[in-house]
KENU-603768 format. One line per 5 residues: number of its first residue (from 0); for each residue x, y, z of C-alpha. Coordinates in steps of 0.5 Angstrom, whole numbers, plus 2048, in hexadecimal, padded with zeros to 3 digits. Layout:
BEGIN
NUM = X Y Z  ...
This chain:
BEGIN
0 = 7FD 81E 7FE  804 81B 7FD  804 814 800  80C 816 803  80A 81C 806
5 = 80A 81C 80E  802 81E 80E  800 818 80A  804 813 80E  802 816 815
10 = 7FB 815 812  7FC 80E 810  7FF 80D 817  7FA 810 81B  7F5 80B 81A
15 = 7FA 807 81F  7F8 80B 825  7F2 807 826  7F4 7FF 825  7F6 7FF 82B
20 = 7F1 804 82F  7EC 7FF 832  7F0 7FE 838  7F2 805 83A  7EB 804 83F
25 = 7ED 7FD 841  7EE 800 848  7E8 804 84A  7E4 7FD 84B  7E5 7FE 853
30 = 7E1 805 852  7DC 802 84E  7DA 7FC 851  7D9 800 858  7D4 804 853
35 = 7D1 7FE 850  7D1 7FA 857  7CB 7F5 853  7D0 7F3 84E  7D6 7ED 84F
40 = 7DC 7EF 84F  7DD 7EA 848  7D7 7EE 845  7DB 7F5 846  7E1 7F2 844
45 = 7DE 7EF 83E  7DC 7F7 83D  7E4 7F7 83B  7E5 7F1 838  7DF 7F1 833
50 = 7E2 7F5 82F  7E7 7F0 82D  7E2 7EC 82A  7DE 7F2 825  7E6 7F3 824
55 = 7E6 7EB 822  7E0 7EC 81F  7E1 7F2 81A  7E8 7EF 818  7E5 7EA 815
60 = 7E0 7EE 811  7E4 7F4 810  7E7 7F0 809  7E0 7F0 806  7DE 7F7 808
65 = 7E5 7F9 805  7E3 7F6 7FE  7DC 7FA 7FE  7DD 801 800  7E6 802 800
70 = 7EB 802 805  7EB 809 807  7E3 809 808  7E3 802 80D  7E9 806 810
75 = 7E5 80D 811  7DE 808 814  7E3 804 818  7E6 80B 81B  7DF 80E 81C
80 = 7DB 807 81F  7E1 808 824  7E1 80F 826  7D9 810 827  7DA 808 82B
85 = 7DF 80B 82E  7DC 811 832  7D5 80E 832  7D7 80B 83A  7D8 812 83D
90 = 7D0 813 83D  7CD 80D 83F  7CD 808 844  7C9 803 841  7CD 7FD 841
95 = 7C9 7FA 83A  7CB 801 837  7D3 801 839  7D4 7FA 837  7D0 7FC 830
100 = 7D5 801 82F  7DB 7FD 832  7DA 7F8 82D  7D8 7FD 827  7DE 801 829
105 = 7E3 7FB 828  7DF 7F9 821  7E0 7FF 81F  7E8 7FE 820  7E7 7F7 81C
110 = 7E5 7FB 817  7ED 7FF 816  7F0 7FA 819  7F3 7F5 815  7F3 7FC 810
115 = 7F9 800 814  7FE 7FB 812  7FC 7F9 80C  7FB 800 809  802 801 80A
120 = 804 7FD 806  7FF 7FF 800  802 806 800  809 804 801  80F 7FE 800
125 = 816 7FC 802  81A 801 807  814 806 808  80F 801 809  813 7FE 80E
130 = 814 804 812  80D 806 812  80A 7FF 815  810 800 81B  80D 807 81C
135 = 805 805 81C  807 800 821  80B 806 825  804 80A 824  800 804 826
140 = 804 804 82D  805 80C 82E  7FD 80D 82D  7FD 807 832  801 80B 838
145 = 7FD 811 836  7F6 80E 837  7F8 80A 83D  7FB 811 841  7F5 815 83F
150 = 7F0 810 842  7F4 810 848  7F4 818 849  7EC 817 847  7EB 813 84C
155 = 7EA 819 850  7E4 81B 84C  7E1 814 84E  7E0 80E 849  7DC 811 844
160 = 7E1 816 842  7E6 811 840  7E3 80F 83A  7E3 816 838  7EB 814 835
165 = 7E8 811 82F  7E5 817 82D  7ED 819 82A  7EB 813 825  7E9 81A 821
170 = 7F0 81C 820  7F1 816 81B  7EA 815 819  7EC 81C 816  7F3 81B 814
175 = 7F1 815 810  7EA 818 80C  7EE 81E 80A  7F5 81B 808  7F5 814 806
180 = 7F2 813 800  7EF 80C 7FE  7F3 807 7FB  7F1 800 7F8  7F7 7FB 7F9
185 = 7F8 7F8 7F2  7FD 7F2 7F1  801 7F1 7EB  807 7EE 7E8  80A 7E7 7E7
190 = 80A 7E5 7EE  803 7E7 7F0  801 7E2 7EB  805 7DC 7EF  802 7DE 7F6
195 = 7FB 7E0 7F3  7FB 7D7 7F1  7FD 7D6 7F8  7F8 7D5 7FD  7F8 7D6 805
200 = 7FB 7D1 809  7FA 7CF 810  800 7CD 814  802 7CA 81B  806 7D1 81C
205 = 800 7D6 81B  7FB 7D1 81F  801 7D0 825  802 7D7 826  7FA 7D8 825
210 = 7FA 7D5 82B  800 7D8 82F  7FD 7DE 82D  7F5 7DD 830  7FA 7DB 836
215 = 7FE 7E1 836  7F8 7E6 835  7F4 7E2 83A  7F9 7E4 83F  7FB 7EA 83D
220 = 7F4 7ED 83E  7F3 7E9 844  7F9 7ED 846  7F8 7F4 844  7F1 7F4 847
225 = 7F2 7F2 84D  7F8 7F8 84F  7F3 7FC 852  7F0 7F7 856  7F6 7F5 858
230 = 7F8 7FC 85B  7F2 7FD 85E  7F2 7F6 862  7F9 7F7 864  7F8 7FD 866
235 = 7FE 801 863  7FB 804 85D  7F4 807 85A  7F1 806 853  7F4 80D 851
240 = 7FB 80A 852  7FA 804 84F  7F8 808 849  7FF 80B 849  803 805 84B
245 = 7FF 801 845  801 807 840  809 805 841  808 7FE 83E  805 801 837
250 = 80B 805 838  810 800 838  80C 7FC 833  80E 803 82F  815 801 830
255 = 815 7FA 82E  812 7FC 828  818 7FF 827  81E 7FB 829  81A 7F4 826
260 = 81E 7F3 820  824 7F4 824  822 7EF 82A  820 7EA 826  827 7EA 822
265 = 82A 7E7 829  825 7E3 82C  822 7DF 825  81D 7DA 826  81D 7DB 82E
270 = 81B 7E1 82E  813 7E0 82F  814 7DB 834  819 7E0 838  815 7E6 838
275 = 80F 7E2 83A  812 7E0 840  815 7E6 841  80D 7E8 841  80B 7E2 845
280 = 810 7E4 84A  80E 7EC 84B  807 7EA 84C  809 7E6 851  80D 7EC 854
285 = 807 7F0 854  803 7EB 858  807 7EB 85D  809 7F3 85D  807 7F7 863
290 = 809 7FE 860  808 802 85A  80F 802 858  811 7FB 857  80A 7FA 854
295 = 80B 800 84F  812 7FD 84E  80F 7F6 84D  809 7F8 848  80F 7FC 844
300 = 813 7F5 843  80C 7F2 841  80B 7F7 83C  813 7F6 839  812 7EF 839
305 = 80B 7EF 836  80D 7F3 831  813 7EE 82F  80F 7E8 82F  808 7EA 82B
310 = 80C 7ED 824  810 7E7 825  80A 7E1 824  808 7E5 81E  80F 7E5 81B
315 = 80F 7DE 81D  80A 7DC 81A  80B 7E0 814  812 7DD 812  80E 7D6 813
320 = 809 7D8 80E  808 7D9 806  807 7DF 803  800 7DE 801  7FE 7DB 808
325 = 800 7E2 80B  7FA 7E5 80C  7F8 7DE 80F  7FD 7DD 814  7FC 7E5 817
330 = 7F5 7E4 817  7F5 7DE 81B  7F9 7E2 820  7F4 7E8 821  7EE 7E3 821
335 = 7F2 7E0 827  7F4 7E6 82A  7ED 7E9 82A  7EA 7E3 82C  7EF 7E2 832
340 = 7EE 7E9 835  7E6 7E8 834  7E6 7E2 838  7EB 7E4 83D  7E6 7E6 842
345 = 7E3 7DF 842  7E9 7DC 843  7EB 7E0 849  7E4 7DE 84C  7E4 7D7 84A
350 = 7EA 7D7 84E  7E8 7DB 854  7E2 7D6 855  7E5 7D0 855  7EB 7D2 85A
355 = 7E6 7D7 85E  7EB 7DD 85E  7E8 7E3 85A  7EE 7E8 85D  7F2 7EC 857
360 = 7F8 7E9 85A  7F7 7E1 859  7F5 7E3 852  7FB 7E6 850  7FE 7E1 853
365 = 7FB 7DC 84F  7FC 7E1 84A  804 7E0 84B  804 7D9 84B  800 7D8 844
370 = 805 7DD 842  80A 7D9 844  808 7D2 841  808 7D5 83A  80F 7D8 83B
375 = 811 7D1 83D  80E 7CD 837  810 7D3 833  818 7D2 836  818 7CA 835
380 = 815 7CB 82F  81A 7D0 82C  81F 7CC 82F  81D 7C6 82B  81D 7C9 824
385 = 824 7CA 81F  826 7D1 81E  823 7D4 818  826 7D8 813  825 7DF 813
390 = 81F 7E0 80F  81C 7E6 80B  819 7EA 80F  811 7EA 80E  80E 7F0 812
395 = 806 7EC 815  802 7EF 81A
């Protein structure tokens, strides 16, 4: 099939719709807690975060698997595992089975997560590649929005039914399986020989932003998983309404991806700090909100700010990393992201125990203060840096 045809491109991009799908069911935590009263809140939240642990492990294993069976078979296997494991919670309340299925969902996503970007670079180059990378980010954000809103609707039928959204993964499974050919990347030319002789090098920028991303995603997951309990404890919203409003964050994240390049030219090295600062303020506003409208505005702005800060971090690492070390830099950030999400429930449980306050409002305020601290450190650091000359655009994720 012609790789320049719309069906080939749509099929290639379709796998991006599952890369962020794990978070769609996070708002079901209060409902699951009621049906599983013998499990602690941290154990229930672990059902949501364990997917990141699966993603983390299988991102590291995917390169080995692709060498054995090829890119296409790895993607198809990963999507199939994600779909099957994703819908298992529809049919059981056994905690061990739920935990295993959520881990395997993450494992499936981990197998094709990095390929969602690298395959674009294998098939395309130049402007066409750049345009499709942008579409990949947009597809992931749009799918997250749709999944989140579908979960909000399905919650009226019970939390089991919400996991039915993962059955939609059959669509990219069929599309990719039928319309995307297998292609092993080949590298030729003089430039390649130069890169191949270089060894990946760890640098301070990777380490610093790796720590930053770990903390940022500890707080990100902590915020998103507490939205439904916050609404219910404050008495102005239901878990279903929390799901609907949470979808706004993904929608504004889509907008952020579209305008990212233009905003970065304006804000430059302050973009990460200002984006993080705006996110911190919105989390604190959310913790004090007493109505759905203000909460919706806060979550919308948070999604926009978060959608600006995260790609700016990938861009900053890429700009400070030589070509041979680009994959190493991206891997470190991906590991930090998934470790942050995985450990988030335990970090907030430890903080709640230390202060003797387990309320969602307290957790949200602590969350906001942690992000605020990140913002201040980042802005101070940026102000001490010398302005950089315009770097060549590097796409990393």
